[in-house]
C-alpha positions in Angstrom: -0.2 -9.6 -3.4 -3.7 -7.7 -2.8 -2.6 -6.3 0.4 -4.6 -8.4 2.9 -2.3 -9.8 5.1 -3.9 -13.2 7.6 -2.4 -13.4 10.9 0.4 -16.6 11.8 -0.6 -18.2 8.0 -4.3 -18.3 8.6 -5.7 -18.3 4.7 -9.5 -18.3 3.9 -11.1 -20.8 3.3 -14.9 -22.4 3.7 -13.8 -23.9 7.0 -12.1 -21.3 8.7 -13.5 -18.0 7.2 -15.8 -17.4 10.9 -12.1 -17.9 12.9 -11.1 -14.6 10.7 -14.0 -12.8 11.2 -13.4 -13.4 15.1 -10.0 -12.3 15.0 -11.4 -9.3 13.5 -13.8 -8.8 16.6 -11.0 -9.6 19.1 -8.7 -6.8 17.6 -11.7 -4.3 17.5 -11.8 -5.1 21.3 -8.9 -4.5 22.2 -8.7 -1.2 20.3 -11.9 -0.1 22.2 -9.7 -1.0 25.3 -7.2 1.3 24.2 -9.5 4.1 23.5 -11.1 3.7 26.7 -8.2 3.3 29.0 -6.5 6.7 27.1 -10.0 8.7 27.9 -9.8 7.7 31.3 -6.1 9.1 31.5 -6.2 12.5 29.9 -4.8 15.4 31.1 -2.1 12.8 32.1 1.9 13.7 30.6 2.6 11.1 28.5 5.6 9.8 25.6 3.8 8.5 22.6 6.0 6.6 20.2 5.2 5.9 17.0 6.4 4.1 13.6 5.6 5.7 10.1 6.0 4.2 6.6 9.1 5.4 5.3 10.5 3.5 7.9 11.2 6.6 10.4 10.6 6.0 14.2 9.3 9.3 16.1 8.5 9.8 19.8 6.2 12.9 20.3 6.3 14.0 24.7 2.9 15.9 26.1 -0.2 15.7 27.8 -3.3 13.9 26.2 -6.0 16.3 25.2 -8.2 14.0 23.6 -8.9 10.7 21.9 -10.5 10.1 19.0 -11.1 6.4 17.3 -8.3 7.4 14.8 -6.2 10.2 16.2 -4.7 11.0 19.8 -4.7 14.8 20.2 -1.9 15.9 22.5 -0.3 19.1 23.6 3.2 19.5 24.1 3.6 22.3 26.7 7.7 22.7 26.3 7.4 23.4 22.2 4.0 25.0 22.7 2.5 22.6 19.9 -0.6 20.7 19.6 -0.1 17.8 17.6 -2.8 15.1 16.0 -1.3 11.8 15.8 -3.0 8.9 13.9 -3.6 5.8 15.9 -2.8 4.0 12.7 1.1 4.9 13.4 0.7 4.3 17.3 3.6 1.8 18.6 3.1 2.2 22.6 2.6 4.7 25.0 4.4 5.9 28.6 2.8 7.8 31.1 4.5 9.2 33.9 2.1 8.5 36.4 -0.4 5.8 37.7 -2.8 4.9 35.3 -6.5 5.1 35.8 -7.5 1.6 34.3 -11.3 1.6 35.0 -13.9 0.8 33.4 
């Protein structure tokens, strides 16, 4: 294997190569939407659930301080720690307050 994953058993050939490129565009748009929602909800308390390569899962609870394309920075008030979480490990995020989803 070359490490390339094709969703739903779609493999590239001359006929469907453009549709695979369109999937990448849709994923990029979805990812950007997540970044936008997180940026609208800075300073809110959240629980961030992550999965790591060694099959371990971990959650982080804190205040979202900043968001970048590849990371979320949170402040954990209980421990006093600041944590940088790589987006590639993100599973989902729960908020205790209503979200601002305006664009």
